[in-house]
C-alpha positions in Angstrom: 24.2 0.0 66.1 21.0 -2.1 66.5 22.5 -5.2 65.0 25.4 -4.6 67.3 23.4 -4.6 70.4 21.3 -7.3 69.4 24.2 -9.3 68.8 25.6 -8.7 72.3 22.6 -9.6 73.9 21.9 -12.9 72.3 25.5 -13.5 73.6 25.5 -12.4 77.1 22.2 -14.1 77.7 23.5 -17.1 76.5 26.0 -16.9 79.1 24.0 -16.0 81.5 20.8 -19.1 81.1 24.5 -21.2 80.9 25.5 -20.4 84.1 21.8 -20.7 85.7 21.3 -23.7 84.3 24.7 -25.4 85.4 24.1 -23.4 88.7 20.9 -25.2 89.1 21.7 -28.7 87.3 19.3 -28.4 84.2 20.1 -29.0 80.7 21.1 -25.3 79.3 18.8 -25.8 76.2 15.6 -26.4 78.0 16.6 -23.1 80.1 17.6 -21.2 77.2 14.3 -21.8 75.5 11.6 -21.2 78.4 14.1 -17.4 78.8 13.3 -17.2 74.7 9.2 -17.7 75.3 8.9 -15.7 78.6 11.2 -12.6 76.6 9.3 -12.7 73.9 6.1 -11.2 75.6 8.4 -8.5 77.0 7.3 -5.4 75.3 11.4 -4.0 75.5 12.2 -7.0 73.7 12.6 -6.3 70.1 11.2 -8.8 67.2 13.9 -11.4 66.6 13.4 -12.4 63.4 15.0 -15.9 62.4 14.8 -16.5 58.8 15.4 -19.7 57.4 18.3 -18.9 55.3 20.2 -17.8 58.3 19.7 -20.9 60.1 20.7 -23.3 56.9 23.2 -21.5 56.0 24.7 -19.7 58.5 24.1 -22.1 61.6 23.3 -25.4 60.8 26.1 -26.1 58.6 29.2 -25.3 61.1 26.7 -27.3 64.1 26.8 -30.5 61.8 30.3 -30.1 61.4 31.5 -29.1 65.0 29.4 -32.7 65.8 30.7 -34.7 62.8 34.1 -34.4 63.7 34.1 -35.7 67.5 32.0 -38.4 65.8 33.8 -41.8 65.9 33.6 -42.9 62.5 34.6 -46.4 63.2 31.3 -46.2 66.2 29.1 -44.6 63.0 30.0 -47.1 60.7 29.2 -50.2 63.9 25.7 -48.6 64.3 25.0 -47.4 60.7 22.0 -50.1 60.8 20.3 -48.4 63.4 21.0 -44.9 62.2 19.9 -45.1 58.9 16.7 -47.1 60.0 16.5 -43.8 62.1 17.7 -41.1 60.0 15.5 -42.7 56.8 13.1 -44.9 57.6 11.7 -43.0 61.1 11.4 -39.7 59.5 9.4 -41.0 56.0 7.4 -42.8 58.6 6.6 -40.2 61.1 6.3 -37.7 57.9 3.5 -40.0 56.6 2.0 -40.6 60.0 1.5 -36.7 60.9 0.1 -36.2 57.1 -3.0 -38.8 57.9 -3.7 -36.7 61.2 -3.3 -33.5 59.3 -5.5 -34.3 56.5 -8.0 -35.4 58.9 -7.8 -32.6 61.4 -7.6 -29.7 58.9 -8.5 -31.5 55.7 -5.5 -30.8 53.8 -4.2 -31.5 50.5 -2.0 -34.6 51.4 1.3 -33.0 49.4 0.9 -29.9 52.0 0.3 -32.5 55.2 3.2 -34.2 54.5 5.2 -31.3 53.4 4.5 -30.2 57.2 5.4 -34.0 58.4 8.1 -33.9 56.8 9.0 -30.5 58.5 8.4 -31.7 62.3 9.9 -35.1 61.7 14.0 -35.0 62.5 15.0 -34.7 66.0 17.4 -31.9 66.5 21.4 -32.1 65.8 21.8 -31.0 69.3 18.6 -31.3 71.5 19.1 -34.9 72.0 22.7 -35.5 72.4 23.1 -32.6 75.0 20.8 -34.2 77.0 21.6 -37.6 76.5 25.7 -36.3 77.7 24.8 -34.3 80.9 22.8 -37.2 81.8 25.4 -40.0 81.0 23.8 -42.6 78.2 25.6 -45.0 77.5 28.5 -44.2 74.4 26.5 -46.3 72.2 23.1 -44.5 72.4 24.6 -41.3 72.1 26.3 -42.4 68.9 23.1 -43.7 67.4 21.6 -40.3 68.4 24.4 -38.3 66.9 24.3 -40.4 63.4 20.7 -39.8 63.4 20.5 -36.6 63.8 23.4 -35.7 61.9 21.1 -37.1 58.7 17.6 -37.0 59.4 17.8 -33.2 58.3 18.7 -34.4 55.0 15.5 -37.1 54.2 13.7 -34.5 56.0 14.8 -31.3 53.4 14.4 -33.3 50.3 11.0 -34.8 51.4 9.7 -31.8 52.2 11.1 -30.3 48.5 9.1 -33.2 47.3 5.9 -32.8 48.8 6.1 -29.4 47.7 6.6 -30.1 44.7 3.6 -32.6 44.5 1.5 -30.0 46.3 2.5 -27.5 43.4 4.0 -24.8 45.2 7.8 -25.4 43.3 8.0 -22.6 41.2 8.4 -23.9 37.8 7.6 -27.6 39.0 3.8 -29.1 38.3 2.4 -31.5 40.6 1.7 -33.7 37.8 5.7 -34.3 37.1 5.9 -35.9 40.5 6.0 -39.3 40.6 7.7 -42.8 42.4 10.5 -42.4 40.1 11.6 -39.0 40.1 11.2 -38.9 44.5 14.0 -42.3 44.6 15.8 -40.6 42.2 16.0 -37.2 43.9 16.9 -39.0 47.7 19.5 -41.1 45.5 21.3 -38.3 44.1 20.9 -36.2 47.7 22.9 -39.2 49.3 25.5 -40.1 46.7 25.8 -36.7 45.3 26.3 -35.4 49.5 28.7 -37.6 49.7 30.8 -37.0 47.0 30.9 -33.8 47.1 31.9 -34.8 50.9 34.5 -36.3 50.3 36.0 -34.0 47.7 36.5 -31.2 50.4 38.0 -33.1 52.6 40.3 -35.1 50.1 41.2 -31.3 49.2 41.5 -30.4 52.9 43.7 -33.3 53.6 46.2 -32.0 50.5 46.4 -28.3 52.0 47.3 -29.3 55.5 49.4 -31.8 54.1 51.7 -29.4 52.1 50.8 -26.0 52.9 49.5 -26.2 57.2 52.4 -25.0 59.2 50.6 -22.6 61.8 47.7 -23.6 63.9 46.0 -20.6 63.2 46.2 -21.1 59.4 44.6 -25.1 60.3 41.7 -23.4 62.0 40.6 -21.1 59.5 40.8 -23.7 56.9 38.7 -26.1 59.3 36.1 -23.2 59.9 36.0 -22.8 55.4 35.1 -26.5 55.2 31.4 -26.7 56.7 30.6 -24.2 54.0 32.8 -25.5 51.1 30.8 -28.7 51.6 27.1 -27.6 52.0 27.1 -24.7 49.3 28.2 -27.2 46.4 26.3 -29.8 47.5 23.1 -27.7 47.5 24.4 -26.0 44.2 24.1 -29.5 42.4 20.8 -30.1 44.0 22.7 -32.8 46.6 22.2 -33.0 49.9 24.8 -30.4 51.6 24.1 -31.9 55.2 25.2 -35.0 53.9 28.1 -33.1 52.1 29.1 -31.6 55.5 28.7 -34.6 57.4 30.7 -36.9 55.6 33.5 -34.2 55.1 33.5 -33.8 59.3 33.4 -37.3 59.6 36.5 -38.1 57.3 38.2 -35.6 58.7 37.7 -36.0 62.4 39.0 -39.6 61.2 41.8 -38.4 60.0 43.0 -35.5 61.8 45.3 -37.5 64.3 46.9 -38.5 61.0 47.0 -35.1 59.5 47.4 -32.2 61.5 50.0 -31.7 64.7 49.2 -31.8 68.2 49.3 -28.0 68.3 46.6 -27.8 65.6 44.6 -30.0 66.2 44.7 -28.7 70.0 43.7 -25.3 68.5 41.1 -26.3 66.4 39.3 -28.3 69.4 39.0 -25.1 71.5 38.2 -22.8 68.6 35.0 -25.0 67.5 34.1 -26.1 71.2 33.6 -22.5 71.8 31.4 -21.7 68.4 29.9 -24.8 69.4 28.7 -23.5 73.1 27.3 -20.3 71.9 25.6 -21.5 68.4 24.2 -24.6 70.6 22.5 -22.2 73.3 21.8 -19.2 70.7 19.5 -21.5 68.6 17.4 -22.7 71.7 16.8 -19.3 72.9 16.2 -18.0 69.4 13.3 -20.7 68.9 11.5 -19.6 72.4 11.8 -15.9 70.8 9.7 -16.9 67.7 6.6 -18.2 70.1 4.8 -14.5 70.8 5.1 -13.4 66.8 3.9 -17.3 65.6 1.2 -17.0 68.0 0.1 -12.9 66.5 0.3 -14.4 63.3 -1.8 -17.3 63.6 -4.9 -14.4 65.0 -5.5 -13.7 61.9 -6.4 -17.5 60.6 -10.0 -18.5 59.3 -10.5 -21.5 61.1 -11.0 -21.7 64.9 -9.3 -22.1 67.6 -10.4 -25.4 68.7 -9.2 -26.7 65.4 -6.1 -24.8 65.7 -5.4 -26.8 69.5 -6.5 -30.2 68.3 -3.7 -29.5 64.9 -1.2 -28.8 67.3 -1.6 -30.9 70.1 -2.2 -34.1 68.2 0.5 -33.5 66.3 2.9 -33.0 69.1 1.3 -36.5 70.2 1.8 -37.9 67.1 5.2 -37.1 67.0 6.4 -38.9 70.7 3.9 -41.4 70.0 5.0 -42.8 66.3 8.9 -43.0 67.4 8.1 -45.8 69.7 5.7 -47.7 67.2 9.0 -47.8 65.0 11.6 -48.4 67.6 10.2 -51.3 69.2 8.7 -53.5 65.9 12.3 -52.7 64.0 13.9 -54.0 67.0 12.2 -57.1 67.1 12.5 -58.0 63.5 15.7 -57.1 63.8 16.3 -60.1 66.3 14.5 -62.3 64.2 16.6 -61.5 60.8 19.6 -62.2 62.3 18.9 -64.6 64.8 20.4 -63.0 67.7 19.6 -61.4 70.4 20.1 -57.0 70.2 23.1 -55.6 70.7 21.3 -53.5 73.8 19.2 -54.2 76.4 14.7 -53.4 75.6 16.0 -50.8 78.1 18.3 -48.4 75.7 15.5 -49.1 73.3 12.6 -47.3 75.5 15.1 -44.1 76.3 16.0 -43.9 72.3 12.0 -43.8 72.1 11.8 -40.9 74.1 14.8 -39.0 72.7 13.5 -37.4 69.9 13.3 -33.9 70.6 13.1 -31.5 67.5 15.0 -28.2 67.6 16.2 -25.0 64.9 16.0 -27.1 61.5 12.1 -27.9 62.1 11.5 -24.4 62.6 13.6 -23.1 59.8 11.6 -25.8 57.9 7.8 -24.4 58.6 9.7 -21.1 57.6 10.5 -22.8 54.2 6.9 -22.9 53.4 5.8 -20.5 50.8 3.5 -18.2 51.2 0.8 -19.3 49.3 0.3 -22.5 51.1 -3.0 -23.3 53.0 -3.5 -22.2 56.6 1.1 -21.3 56.7 0.3 -19.5 59.9 -1.0 -22.2 62.0 1.7 -24.7 59.9 4.4 -23.3 61.3 2.6 -22.9 64.5 2.2 -25.9 64.9 6.0 -26.6 64.0 6.8 -24.3 66.9 4.3 -26.1 69.2 6.1 -29.7 68.9 9.7 -28.1 69.1 8.9 -26.3 72.3 6.7 -29.5 73.4 9.1 -32.0 72.8 12.2 -30.3 74.3 10.1 -29.4 77.9 8.5 -32.5 78.0 11.4 -35.6 76.4 13.8 -33.3 77.8 13.1 -32.7 81.4 11.8 -36.3 81.6 14.7 -38.0 79.8 17.5 -38.1 82.6 14.6 -39.2 85.3 12.9 -42.1 82.9 16.9 -43.4 82.1 17.9 -43.5 85.9 14.7 -45.2 86.5 15.4 -48.1 84.0 19.2 -48.1 85.0 20.6 -46.6 82.1 23.6 -45.2 82.6 27.1 -44.5 80.7 30.1 -46.2 81.8 31.9 -46.1 85.1 34.4 -43.3 84.8 36.6 -46.1 86.4 36.0 -48.4 83.7 37.3 -45.3 81.5 40.2 -44.7 83.6 40.9 -48.4 83.3 40.9 -48.4 79.4 42.9 -45.4 79.0 45.6 -46.8 81.2 45.9 -50.5 79.2 45.9 -48.4 76.1 48.8 -45.9 77.4 50.6 -49.3 78.1 50.0 -50.5 75.0 51.4 -47.1 73.5 54.3 -47.0 76.0 55.6 -50.5 75.3 55.7 -49.4 71.2 57.2 -46.1 72.3 60.4 -47.9 74.2 60.1 -50.9 71.5 61.5 -47.9 68.8 63.2 -45.9 71.5 65.9 -49.7 71.8 66.1 -50.2 68.2 68.0 -46.2 67.8 71.8 -46.8 68.4 72.7 -42.7 68.6 70.5 -42.1 71.4 73.3 -42.5 74.4 72.2 -43.7 77.7 71.9 -40.6 79.8 69.2 -39.4 77.1 67.7 -43.3 76.8 67.4 -43.4 80.6 65.2 -40.0 81.0 62.9 -41.0 78.0 62.0 -44.1 79.8 61.6 -42.5 83.2 59.0 -40.0 81.0 57.2 -42.4 79.7 57.0 -44.7 83.3 55.9 -41.3 85.2 53.3 -40.9 82.6 52.1 -44.3 82.2 52.2 -44.6 86.2 50.1 -41.2 86.3 47.4 -43.0 84.1 46.9 -46.0 86.5 47.4 -43.8 89.3 44.4 -42.3 88.5 41.9 -45.6 89.4 42.2 -45.1 93.0 42.4 -41.2 94.0 42.8 -40.3 97.7 42.6 -37.2 99.1 44.6 -36.0 102.0 48.4 -35.2 101.6 49.5 -38.8 103.8 47.2 -41.0 101.2 48.8 -38.9 97.9 49.9 -40.8 95.0 53.6 -39.5 93.9 52.1 -38.1 90.6 49.4 -36.0 93.2 52.0 -34.7 94.7 53.8 -34.0 91.9 51.1 -32.1 90.1 50.7 -30.1 93.7 54.1 -29.1 94.3 54.2 -28.2 90.0 50.9 -26.0 90.1 53.2 -24.1 92.9 56.6 -23.8 91.3 54.4 -22.8 88.4 52.1 -19.9 89.9 56.2 -18.8 91.4 56.8 -18.9 88.0 55.0 -17.0 86.2 55.0 -14.4 89.3 58.6 -13.8 88.7 58.0 -13.7 85.1 55.1 -11.2 85.0 57.7 -8.7 87.0 60.5 -8.8 84.7 57.4 -7.8 82.2 56.2 -5.1 84.7 60.1 -3.7 85.0 60.7 -3.6 81.1 63.7 -5.9 81.5 62.5 -8.5 79.1 60.8 -8.3 74.9 56.9 -9.1 75.1 57.4 -11.7 72.2 59.7 -13.3 74.2 57.7 -13.1 77.5 54.3 -14.7 75.4 56.8 -17.4 74.4 57.5 -18.3 77.8 53.9 -18.0 79.3 52.3 -19.8 76.9 54.7 -22.8 77.6 53.5 -22.3 81.4 49.7 -21.7 80.7 49.9 -25.1 78.2 51.5 -27.2 81.3 49.1 -25.4 83.8 46.6 -26.9 81.3 47.5 -30.4 80.9 47.9 -30.3 85.1 44.5 -28.9 85.7 42.9 -31.6 82.8 44.3 -34.3 85.0 43.2 -32.9 88.4 39.9 -32.1 86.8 39.6 -35.9 85.3 40.4 -37.5 89.0 38.1 -35.2 90.6 35.1 -36.6 88.6 36.7 -40.2 89.1 36.2 -39.1 93.4 32.8 -37.7 93.1 31.0 -40.7 90.2 28.9 -43.2 91.9 30.2 -46.5 92.0 27.9 -48.0 89.5 27.5 -52.0 89.0 30.2 -54.3 87.5 29.6 -56.2 84.3 31.1 -59.2 83.6 32.7 -60.1 80.0 34.6 -62.7 78.9 38.2 -62.6 79.5 40.4 -61.9 76.7 43.2 -64.5 77.3 43.9 -67.9 78.0 45.7 -66.6 81.2 42.7 -65.0 82.8 40.0 -67.1 81.6 42.2 -70.2 83.5 43.0 -68.4 87.1 40.7 -67.9 89.6 39.2 -64.6 90.0 40.3 -64.3 93.8 42.3 -65.6 96.3 42.9 -65.1 100.0 45.4 -62.7 100.6 48.4 -63.4 102.7 48.9 -59.8 104.0 45.9 -58.4 103.8 47.2 -55.5 105.9 49.0 -54.1 102.8 52.5 -55.2 100.2 54.6 -58.1 102.0 57.5 -56.2 101.0 56.6 -53.0 102.0 55.6 -53.9 105.7 58.9 -56.2 105.7 60.9 -53.0 104.8 58.9 -50.6 106.4 58.6 -48.6 102.6 55.1 -46.8 101.6 52.9 -48.1 99.1 50.5 -46.5 96.2 48.0 -48.9 95.1 47.9 -53.0 96.0 47.9 -56.0 93.6 47.5 -59.4 94.4 48.7 -62.4 92.7 45.8 -64.7 92.1 48.4 -68.3 91.6 50.2 -67.7 95.0 48.3 -64.9 97.4 51.0 -62.8 97.3 50.0 -58.9 97.8 52.8 -56.4 96.2 52.4 -52.8 95.0 52.2 -51.5 91.8 54.9 -49.4 89.8 54.0 -46.0 91.2 55.2 -47.2 94.7 59.0 -47.1 95.1 59.5 -51.1 95.7 56.7 -51.9 92.3 56.7 -55.1 94.4 54.1 -56.8 92.2 56.2 -56.5 89.0 58.9 -57.3 91.1 57.1 -60.8 92.1 56.1 -61.4 88.3 59.5 -61.3 87.1 60.3 -63.4 90.2 57.7 -66.4 90.1 56.7 -65.8 86.5 52.7 -66.0 88.0 51.2 -64.5 85.2 48.0 -62.6 86.8 47.2 -59.9 89.7 43.9 -58.3 90.4 43.2 -54.9 92.1 42.2 -55.5 95.9 41.6 -51.4 96.3 38.0 -51.1 97.1 35.8 -51.0 94.4 37.8 -52.3 91.9 37.2 -55.5 90.4 39.9 -55.6 87.6 42.5 -58.3 86.7 46.2 -57.9 84.5 47.9 -60.3 82.6 51.8 -59.8 82.8 52.4 -62.1 80.1 49.9 -61.0 77.7 49.7 -57.2 78.8 45.9 -57.3 78.8 42.8 -56.0 81.4 40.3 -58.1 82.0 
């Protein structure tokens, strides 16, 4: 009963803390760690022991997998140089720096000092990306942070294992049996073995999905098994379970559009989102709950309070300083070696240098230190100070630093434009297939064309969302009317249910269909509301992707600045305005009744038009069907 009440209390606190964070526009991890610290000092809050086995086996694998399946394998590969530098080089550099400091401050043996250095070296797999996504960092930075935090735990845990063996604290391993060669082989096997296990698990899951997975529930349960199926065998083989889980997640996430049905992907995404939300936030609450009990254990140490404070605060300063000391020279050397400018401006390096928040793996690794380790309680306290200090210092100041340096993610309008152009290409491919299907009758063919056009126009209309009934786009009017219809339809279904006039299983199918359609409409409305609320960001000038866009003027004087030329003449209503960059004709987009911009191209063959909606600077080539 106590365990059940404790789990219920943790879940309730996570929900309440997340609600407060959202209400006051604060990062949920920071709010929950503060709540946990305060709760650890309250007499009625029981001690919640955070064992390393629970973290490393029960919490870490699903968290890593949930992050990995959402990480782009293509983006990961494109940034592999920086990611490997941070996840391997920086971890070892930080561990060495902290080891030298603690060897001086506490007189520790180098093996023990390097062990605690390895403990505090890896930034958290959750904290940095949680804060980064919330404040809207550029996607390349988020990819680097995700990639670093997915792999650096493996480097840290292997380094910890090696350091404990070198210090003679590992059972059955003599300290004089550890050499540079054995350490190198340990690293190589951890990496290669972890990758091999991850690829094998991903292959097996792919086979099972292809031959046996017909129900979304089956596929979702199979997905829940993957992180443990990759982590446990890798660890049993003395390879890296972390790398095994990450590899399996990256491969399966990349292949999921080909190996899973849409219903399975939707079910998996919803379930993993819920699990990730609960685990991520519970982790920070649990970290805070350890503070009081760690401080209590330190009181029996034979070190003076001044020595303990110097060691803890000095280690915190060291991990804060060592990260930029690694990143800045790495950027410089990368420029010199490749003889080209880095892909990202220097401001990105500054933000990346300050995004080194530590988390639960640091605390779990500290608890792995054997009981006979010299000053073990003080070393655990050092890990707690580093975790809490980096989360509160860097987590609270990173948003302000990013804003101060002008580092921001892509404008939502850019995303909407890119989504529309991708949908344009996809729709064109679908229509080409439709034209090659002789068995489809003309009525069905026309219905499919209209549905494809409506879906595409809906994407283009997101670019300039408007408010008010008079200015609503056709898709917005459709959604508003359809939502009212859905509510009426659901009310009627519920009436039939209450009167007992239909079987419950049948009603569940009908309600499921209505719910799915409502979810799709709500998602589109949510995206448009974010576009309306987002701040207009500066437009970057990039090279035009085709010859027509390169050879055409960026703007001309419109012939009819007041609106679409044909709509003004005929008294019809336009939606979005487009300007021909050859003759200055103003037409309306394909969401409008007349589709006058496209009609003008078919009539004149003028290749390029541009949007003249407020805040938009994009151009479209009708010939090559590309945006610039």
